[in-house]
N, C-alpha and C positions, 0 to 999 in steps of 0.2 A: 331463512335457512335454506329450505329445499322447495322446489316447485312441485314436488311429488304430492304432498298432502293437499295442495290447492287443486291439483287436477282431479283427485278423488272427490274432494268436496264439491267441485263444480259438476262432476258427473252425477253424483248422488242427488244434487239439487234438481237435475234434469231427468232423474229416473232412468239413467243409462249406465252402461258399463264403460270403463276406460278401455280404449282400444290401443294396443301397443305393438306395432309391427317390429320385427327384427330386421336389421340391415347388417349383412356380412361386409364390414368395411374392407375396401380393396377388391371386392368382387363385382363385376369382372375386372374392374380397375378402380382406382380410388375416385376419380371424378364421377364415374357412373354411379358408384355407391352413394356419393353425396347427393347426386341428382335424384336417386331413388328415395333417399331420406326426405328430401324436400317435397317430392311428389306425394309421398305417403301423408305428410303433414297437410298438403294442399287438399288431399282427399278426405281429411277430417280426423286423422289419427290424433289421439290425445297425448301420446308419449311414445318415445322410440327406445328400443333396445339396440345398442350398437355393439356388434360383435367384433372382438379383436382376434384375428387369425392366430392359431397355434398349431403346431405340428402333431399334437396328440390330444385332440379334443374328445375326451373320454365320454362326455355326456351327449355327444352329437351323433346322429345317424348319417347315412351315406350322403344325403343331399347337402347338409351343412359341411360335412367333411370335404366333399368335392369342392364346394365354394371356397372354403378357407384355404385349401391346398393351392387353388388357382390364385387366390389373393397373395399367398406367400410367394408363389412363383413370380408374381408381378411386382414383388418387392415391398409388400406391406410390412410395416413395423409398428411397434407401440407408439413411437414418436409420430409416425404418419397418421395413425389412428387418432391420436390426441389432436393433431392439426385438423383432421377432418371433422372431428367433434366441434372444434372451435368454429369451423366454417359453417357447419349446420346451425350452431347456436346463434351466429350472426343474423340469421333470418327467422328465428322463431323464439317464442317464449315457453314452448312446451318442454316438459321434463325430458332429459336425456339420461339414460342409464347405460353405462358401459358394462359389457359382459366379456370376461376373459378368464384365462386360466392362471393358476398361482405362479408357475415357474417364471414367465416373463415379467410378472409384476414384482416378484421377489427380487429378480435381477435388477429391475429399475430402482427398487427401493421403495418401501411403502410410504415413507414420509414424502419423498420426491414425487411419487405417483399421485398421492392425494393433493399435494400442492398444485401439480401441473393440471390435474383434472379439474380442480376448482377454477384455475385460471382459464381453462377452456370452456367453462360454463356447464360442466357435467354435474348432474345432481345425485347420481347414485352408482353403485358398483355391485356387480354380481360375480362371484368367483365360485363356480360349482364344485371345484375339487378341493376347496378349503373348508373343512368342517367348522361349524360355529364354535366348537370347543377349542379350536386352535387358531382363532383369528384375532386374538387380543391386540397384537401389534398393528394389524391392518385396521381394525375397528378404531383404535386410539388415533391413528393418523387421519382416518377419514372424519371422525368426530371433530377433530381439531380444525378441519377445513370445511365443515358443513356438508359433508357427503353422507348420504344414507348407505349403509351396508345392508344389502338385501339377503335375507335368509331363504334357503330352499327347504321345502318339505316334500317328502315322497309319500305315496299312499300307504306305504308300509311303516311309516313313522308311528311308534306307539303314542297313544293319547297323552301319557304322562310326559313324554319328551317334547311334544309339540309346544307346550307353554314355555319350556326352557329354551328351545330354539328361537321362538318368537321374541323372547326377552333380549336376545343377543343381536337382533336385527332391528331395522327401522325402515320407514317408508311404506313398504308393503311386504307381504309374504308371497314368495313365488311357489305356488302349489303345482308340483309336477303331476300331470294327470294320469300317468301310467307308470308301470314298472318296466322301464326300458329307456332307449335313447330317443332323441328328437326324430321327427319324421312325419310325413303326411299320413293321416288316418281317415278311414271311412266313417268310423263312429267313435264317440267318446267312450272312455273306459267304463265298464260296469263297476259300480261301487264308488264312482267319483262323487256322487251326491252325499253319500255317508261320510266320505273323507273330508269334503268341504265343510260339512256340518261339524265334525270333530274339531276342525281348525277354528271355525267361528266360535265355538264354545270355549276354546282355550285362549283366544287372543282377540283384541279389538282392531288389530292391524287389517287393512284391506287385503283381500285374497285375490291374487292374479293367477290365472290358470294358463299354463303353457305345456308344451310337448303334445303334439297331435292335434291342436286346435287348427282346423283347416278350412272350414266352410262357414257361411253365414248361419246355417242351421246349428252348428256347434255353438256359435256365439249366442244365438237366441236361447239355446238350452241352458246356458249359464245364467240367464237372468234370474235373480232371486237366490242364486246359489253362491255367486262370487261377485267381486267388484271390478274385475278386469280380465281381459283376454289377451294373450300374447300369441302371435302367429309368426312362423318362420319358414319352415321347409316348403309349405304350400306356396308361399310367395316366390321363393327361389325357383320352384318347379314351373310356375306360371311364367316367370321371367325367362327361364331357359327355353320353354316351348314356343315362345312368341317369335315372330320375325324381329330381327335386331331393331328395326326402326319403331316397333310397337312394344318392345319389351317393357320399358318403364311404364308406359301408359296402361298396359294390361295388368301389370302387378298392382299399380295404383288403383285401378278400377276395382280390383278384388278387395283392397283395403276399404274403398268406399262402400262396397256391399257389406263388409263386416261392420262398418260404422252404422249403416242403416239398421242392421240386425240387432245392434246393441241398444236400441231404444226400447226399453222394457215396459213402457206404459201399456 
């Protein structure tokens, strides 16, 4: 069915976290974003989160907003992102999870979207502005095509709701580390440990922590508390700050450092 459970099994057997970098598809252009994805995998990433640009990315902070607006200006579309995912799939067996917002997916049609993502080799889908209570149509289409629908949980989610949200998702649980939008942070949020413990008590699905995970130290701190780390804005910031000829390699080197920190033995 999905490559996602296998990635988590393999990581657990090696006593390490799954490392899942985010790639803003189409930023700074589509070929470069595909090259970034491949470089992250070459640096040891276990899974990729592939972002579909949208004009109103309500869960994202300034860095990803800037990147996705540039991607849209460069002509990125849902169709182009699916083609890019297929190009990445052609060179890897790692799980690919598409992240995007409900409006363009609804316009595409959930059944067509699930079929086309399956054809491109995508394993899962994250839609942060679609509540689990309202995703029956999407979940049905994805289930029919072997795609995991990833549920998000915030630190403010009541304990009694965590289990209900988890039941409506599959693959893993995306645990948002903070109350706010994506963005590079100096420190992980106070209270994250207690939040992750509540999630672990309510569900057996692996916990992937995202939003603000920026440094190898952050990844190391998640050992024993979660099963995966997702990083996004920090990689885009590193890419943007580097000379153009070194941008891909420097961002990939940061992923490599995250992979090293994910060894929890």
